[in-house]
N, C-alpha and C positions, 0 to 999 in steps of 0.2 A: 906819389907824384903830385905836382902842383900845376894846375891849369889856370892861366890868366886869360880871361875873355872880356871883350868890351869894344868900345868905339872911341874914336877921337874925331873931331871935326876941324877942318881947315877952311878958311875963306877961299872961295873959288879962285880968286885972283892970285892966291899963293900956292896952289896945288903944285904947279910945275916947279916953282922955286923950292918947294919942300922935298921933292923927289931925291935929290942927291943926299940931303941930310938923313932922310928916311933909309936910303940904301946903306949908308955908312952905319947907321944904328942896327939895322938888320944883320949885316955882315959881321959886325963886331960882336953882337949878342950871340949869333949862331956859333961863333968861335969860342965862347965861354965854356968852361968846364961845367957840366950839369945842364946845359941847354939842349933840349931835345927838338924843339920847334920854336921858331920865332917868325911871325909873318904879319904883314899889313896887307889888307885887301880893300881896294876902293869899291864902294857900293855902286853897282851899275844904275840903280834907280834913284839914288840920292847923292848927287855930285857933292864932293867935299867931305863925305862921311867915309871914314876908314875903319874897317873891322880889324881888331887886334887879336891875335892868338899866340900864346906862349905856353910852352910845356917845359917844366923844369923837373929834375930828378927829386929835389926836396926843397924845403924852405931855406936851408942854408945856401943853396945855389942861387935862389931868388934874392936873398939878402946880399950876397956878394955882387950880384947884378946891379942892385940899387946903389952900390958904392963905386961902380966902375966909372972910369973917365968918359967913356962914350955915352953913358946915360946922362952925365952932367952936361956934355956937349949937346945932346939931343934936347934936353930940357931948355937950355939957353936958346938954341935955334928955334925951338917951338914957341917960346915967348915972342921972338922976333917975327915969326911966321903967323902968329895969331891962332895957334892951336887952342881950341876951346872945346867945351862939352866933353871933357875927358871923363868917360864912364867905364871904369875897369873894375872887375871883380876877380877875387882869388878863390879857387876851389881846390880842395883836396880830393883826389880821385884815385881809383885803382888803375891797373895797366890796361883795362878794357879787354875787349875780345873782338874778333872779326865779325862783321855784320853780313 
């Protein structure tokens, strides 16, 4: 399995305007074959900071994701919305176990 974790930052004045584009990105990504989890979560103590978590069945699924029309649309919207400090890392993991 492939886990993507990280953060992106939006200027505070653009957070509300970004929500529809972020929602479209999440919904389309979750519908992709091989996507197990796709979430953005706003940090309660650091306004404008969003935590990203993605879980994919394999690297091929993640590669397909990178070529999808909705990721191209999100990247274009992100430029207009001032998405910055994009810090994402990719990890190979096992299926895990209940804690």
